[in-house]
PyMOL CGO cylinders between C-alpha atoms (Angstrom):
from pymol import cmd
from pymol.cgo import CYLINDER

trace = [
    CYLINDER, 0.32, 0.14, -0.46, 1.05, 3.05, -0.82, 0.3, 1, 1, 1, 1, 1, 1,
    CYLINDER, 1.05, 3.05, -0.82, 0.88, 7.27, -0.48, 0.3, 1, 1, 1, 1, 1, 1,
    CYLINDER, 0.88, 7.27, -0.48, -0.12, 7.64, -4.33, 0.3, 1, 1, 1, 1, 1, 1,
    CYLINDER, -0.12, 7.64, -4.33, -3.57, 4.78, -3.16, 0.3, 1, 1, 1, 1, 1, 1,
    CYLINDER, -3.57, 4.78, -3.16, -4.28, 7.05, -0.07, 0.3, 1, 1, 1, 1, 1, 1,
    CYLINDER, -4.28, 7.05, -0.07, -4.03, 10.39, -2.40, 0.3, 1, 1, 1, 1, 1, 1,
    CYLINDER, -4.03, 10.39, -2.40, -6.13, 8.53, -4.64, 0.3, 1, 1, 1, 1, 1, 1,
    CYLINDER, -6.13, 8.53, -4.64, -8.90, 7.78, -3.00, 0.3, 1, 1, 1, 1, 1, 1,
    CYLINDER, -8.90, 7.78, -3.00, -9.16, 10.99, -0.59, 0.3, 1, 1, 1, 1, 1, 1,
    CYLINDER, -9.16, 10.99, -0.59, -9.20, 12.66, -4.11, 0.3, 1, 1, 1, 1, 1, 1,
    CYLINDER, -9.20, 12.66, -4.11, -12.17, 9.88, -4.57, 0.3, 1, 1, 1, 1, 1, 1,
    CYLINDER, -12.17, 9.88, -4.57, -14.46, 10.79, -0.99, 0.3, 1, 1, 1, 1, 1, 1,
    CYLINDER, -14.46, 10.79, -0.99, -13.42, 7.45, -0.08, 0.3, 1, 1, 1, 1, 1, 1,
    CYLINDER, -13.42, 7.45, -0.08, -10.65, 8.40, 2.84, 0.3, 1, 1, 1, 1, 1, 1,
    CYLINDER, -10.65, 8.40, 2.84, -12.14, 9.55, 6.94, 0.3, 1, 1, 1, 1, 1, 1,
    CYLINDER, -12.14, 9.55, 6.94, -9.66, 11.47, 8.94, 0.3, 1, 1, 1, 1, 1, 1,
    CYLINDER, -9.66, 11.47, 8.94, -8.69, 9.75, 12.71, 0.3, 1, 1, 1, 1, 1, 1,
    CYLINDER, -8.69, 9.75, 12.71, -8.78, 7.12, 15.23, 0.3, 1, 1, 1, 1, 1, 1,
    CYLINDER, -8.78, 7.12, 15.23, -12.54, 7.49, 15.91, 0.3, 1, 1, 1, 1, 1, 1,
    CYLINDER, -12.54, 7.49, 15.91, -13.40, 7.37, 12.26, 0.3, 1, 1, 1, 1, 1, 1,
    CYLINDER, -13.40, 7.37, 12.26, -11.49, 4.87, 11.87, 0.3, 1, 1, 1, 1, 1, 1,
    CYLINDER, -11.49, 4.87, 11.87, -12.76, 2.51, 14.58, 0.3, 1, 1, 1, 1, 1, 1,
    CYLINDER, -12.76, 2.51, 14.58, -16.76, 3.87, 13.40, 0.3, 1, 1, 1, 1, 1, 1,
    CYLINDER, -16.76, 3.87, 13.40, -16.01, 2.33, 9.88, 0.3, 1, 1, 1, 1, 1, 1,
    CYLINDER, -16.01, 2.33, 9.88, -14.09, -0.81, 11.36, 0.3, 1, 1, 1, 1, 1, 1,
    CYLINDER, -14.09, -0.81, 11.36, -13.69, -4.20, 9.77, 0.3, 1, 1, 1, 1, 1, 1,
    CYLINDER, -13.69, -4.20, 9.77, -15.98, -2.55, 6.32, 0.3, 1, 1, 1, 1, 1, 1,
    CYLINDER, -15.98, -2.55, 6.32, -12.31, -0.88, 5.97, 0.3, 1, 1, 1, 1, 1, 1,
    CYLINDER, -12.31, -0.88, 5.97, -10.49, -1.71, 2.75, 0.3, 1, 1, 1, 1, 1, 1,
    CYLINDER, -10.49, -1.71, 2.75, -7.03, -0.15, 4.05, 0.3, 1, 1, 1, 1, 1, 1,
    CYLINDER, -7.03, -0.15, 4.05, -6.53, 1.88, 6.78, 0.3, 1, 1, 1, 1, 1, 1,
    CYLINDER, -6.53, 1.88, 6.78, -2.61, 3.54, 7.23, 0.3, 1, 1, 1, 1, 1, 1,
    CYLINDER, -2.61, 3.54, 7.23, -1.11, 5.50, 9.73, 0.3, 1, 1, 1, 1, 1, 1,
    CYLINDER, -1.11, 5.50, 9.73, 1.86, 8.15, 10.17, 0.3, 1, 1, 1, 1, 1, 1,
    CYLINDER, 1.86, 8.15, 10.17, 4.46, 6.16, 11.36, 0.3, 1, 1, 1, 1, 1, 1,
    CYLINDER, 4.46, 6.16, 11.36, 5.13, 8.49, 14.21, 0.3, 1, 1, 1, 1, 1, 1,
    CYLINDER, 5.13, 8.49, 14.21, 1.57, 7.48, 15.32, 0.3, 1, 1, 1, 1, 1, 1,
    CYLINDER, 1.57, 7.48, 15.32, 0.63, 7.55, 19.54, 0.3, 1, 1, 1, 1, 1, 1,
    CYLINDER, 0.63, 7.55, 19.54, 1.70, 4.50, 21.46, 0.3, 1, 1, 1, 1, 1, 1,
    CYLINDER, 1.70, 4.50, 21.46, -2.18, 4.90, 22.57, 0.3, 1, 1, 1, 1, 1, 1,
    CYLINDER, -2.18, 4.90, 22.57, -3.46, 5.41, 19.19, 0.3, 1, 1, 1, 1, 1, 1,
    CYLINDER, -3.46, 5.41, 19.19, -1.92, 1.78, 17.40, 0.3, 1, 1, 1, 1, 1, 1,
    CYLINDER, -1.92, 1.78, 17.40, -3.51, 0.40, 21.34, 0.3, 1, 1, 1, 1, 1, 1,
    CYLINDER, -3.51, 0.40, 21.34, -6.93, 1.44, 20.47, 0.3, 1, 1, 1, 1, 1, 1,
    CYLINDER, -6.93, 1.44, 20.47, -6.67, -0.56, 16.63, 0.3, 1, 1, 1, 1, 1, 1,
    CYLINDER, -6.67, -0.56, 16.63, -5.14, -3.78, 17.86, 0.3, 1, 1, 1, 1, 1, 1,
    CYLINDER, -5.14, -3.78, 17.86, -7.50, -3.60, 20.67, 0.3, 1, 1, 1, 1, 1, 1,
    CYLINDER, -7.50, -3.60, 20.67, -9.92, -3.58, 18.02, 0.3, 1, 1, 1, 1, 1, 1,
    CYLINDER, -9.92, -3.58, 18.02, -8.56, -6.34, 15.90, 0.3, 1, 1, 1, 1, 1, 1,
    CYLINDER, -8.56, -6.34, 15.90, -7.83, -3.89, 13.06, 0.3, 1, 1, 1, 1, 1, 1,
    CYLINDER, -7.83, -3.89, 13.06, -5.28, -4.07, 11.02, 0.3, 1, 1, 1, 1, 1, 1,
    CYLINDER, -5.28, -4.07, 11.02, -3.05, -1.39, 9.99, 0.3, 1, 1, 1, 1, 1, 1,
    CYLINDER, -3.05, -1.39, 9.99, -0.35, -0.36, 7.39, 0.3, 1, 1, 1, 1, 1, 1,
    CYLINDER, -0.35, -0.36, 7.39, 1.99, 1.93, 8.82, 0.3, 1, 1, 1, 1, 1, 1,
    CYLINDER, 1.99, 1.93, 8.82, 3.58, 5.06, 6.37, 0.3, 1, 1, 1, 1, 1, 1,
    CYLINDER, 3.58, 5.06, 6.37, 5.60, 8.23, 6.55, 0.3, 1, 1, 1, 1, 1, 1,
    CYLINDER, 5.60, 8.23, 6.55, 5.79, 10.32, 9.17, 0.3, 1, 1, 1, 1, 1, 1,
    CYLINDER, 5.79, 10.32, 9.17, 2.57, 12.87, 9.74, 0.3, 1, 1, 1, 1, 1, 1,
    CYLINDER, 2.57, 12.87, 9.74, 4.45, 15.85, 8.58, 0.3, 1, 1, 1, 1, 1, 1,
    CYLINDER, 4.45, 15.85, 8.58, 6.06, 13.60, 5.34, 0.3, 1, 1, 1, 1, 1, 1,
    CYLINDER, 6.06, 13.60, 5.34, 1.83, 12.24, 4.57, 0.3, 1, 1, 1, 1, 1, 1,
    CYLINDER, 1.83, 12.24, 4.57, 0.70, 15.89, 4.90, 0.3, 1, 1, 1, 1, 1, 1,
    CYLINDER, 0.70, 15.89, 4.90, 2.64, 17.53, 3.06, 0.3, 1, 1, 1, 1, 1, 1,
    CYLINDER, 2.64, 17.53, 3.06, 2.54, 14.05, 0.12, 0.3, 1, 1, 1, 1, 1, 1,
    CYLINDER, 2.54, 14.05, 0.12, -1.07, 14.27, 0.95, 0.3, 1, 1, 1, 1, 1, 1,
    CYLINDER, -1.07, 14.27, 0.95, -1.59, 18.34, 0.45, 0.3, 1, 1, 1, 1, 1, 1,
    CYLINDER, -1.59, 18.34, 0.45, -3.29, 19.11, 3.34, 0.3, 1, 1, 1, 1, 1, 1,
    CYLINDER, -3.29, 19.11, 3.34, -3.73, 21.91, 5.70, 0.3, 1, 1, 1, 1, 1, 1,
    CYLINDER, -3.73, 21.91, 5.70, -4.15, 19.18, 9.05, 0.3, 1, 1, 1, 1, 1, 1,
    CYLINDER, -4.15, 19.18, 9.05, -1.78, 16.79, 10.42, 0.3, 1, 1, 1, 1, 1, 1,
    CYLINDER, -1.78, 16.79, 10.42, -3.92, 13.47, 10.93, 0.3, 1, 1, 1, 1, 1, 1,
    CYLINDER, -3.92, 13.47, 10.93, -2.51, 10.13, 12.16, 0.3, 1, 1, 1, 1, 1, 1,
    CYLINDER, -2.51, 10.13, 12.16, -5.07, 7.93, 10.88, 0.3, 1, 1, 1, 1, 1, 1,
    CYLINDER, -5.07, 7.93, 10.88, -6.33, 7.03, 7.83, 0.3, 1, 1, 1, 1, 1, 1,
    CYLINDER, -6.33, 7.03, 7.83, -9.25, 5.13, 6.92, 0.3, 1, 1, 1, 1, 1, 1,
    CYLINDER, -9.25, 5.13, 6.92, -10.09, 4.31, 2.98, 0.3, 1, 1, 1, 1, 1, 1,
    CYLINDER, -10.09, 4.31, 2.98, -13.02, 1.82, 2.37, 0.3, 1, 1, 1, 1, 1, 1,
    CYLINDER, -13.02, 1.82, 2.37, -14.88, 0.80, 0.04, 0.3, 1, 1, 1, 1, 1, 1,
    CYLINDER, -14.88, 0.80, 0.04, -18.42, 1.87, -0.89, 0.3, 1, 1, 1, 1, 1, 1,
    CYLINDER, -18.42, 1.87, -0.89, -20.46, 5.75, -1.97, 0.3, 1, 1, 1, 1, 1, 1,
    CYLINDER, -20.46, 5.75, -1.97, -18.56, 8.05, -2.44, 0.3, 1, 1, 1, 1, 1, 1,
    CYLINDER, -18.56, 8.05, -2.44, -19.31, 10.86, 0.18, 0.3, 1, 1, 1, 1, 1, 1,
    CYLINDER, -19.31, 10.86, 0.18, -17.96, 13.56, -1.81, 0.3, 1, 1, 1, 1, 1, 1,
    CYLINDER, -17.96, 13.56, -1.81, -20.11, 15.45, -2.95, 0.3, 1, 1, 1, 1, 1, 1,
    CYLINDER, -20.11, 15.45, -2.95, -22.67, 14.46, -0.79, 0.3, 1, 1, 1, 1, 1, 1,
    CYLINDER, -22.67, 14.46, -0.79, -26.10, 16.58, -0.32, 0.3, 1, 1, 1, 1, 1, 1,
]
cmd.load_cgo(trace, "trace")
């Protein structure tokens, strides 16, 4: 899994951000990605929920590469209907 796949998911509106959203999507997630400098408590929450995840780059690097205006530790890519442009 790569940053490229995550970037495409963001463009398609199929990514939610943060640990709370990832836990909500849960096992319906296609992939969960975390930054390599994610807090231990966040990793523990994912492990407790038995959710598999891939480790990517640092939060700072991900923020730059994904062109985000905020830092995020957890990204959840899911299948299903896009929420982009939903009313």
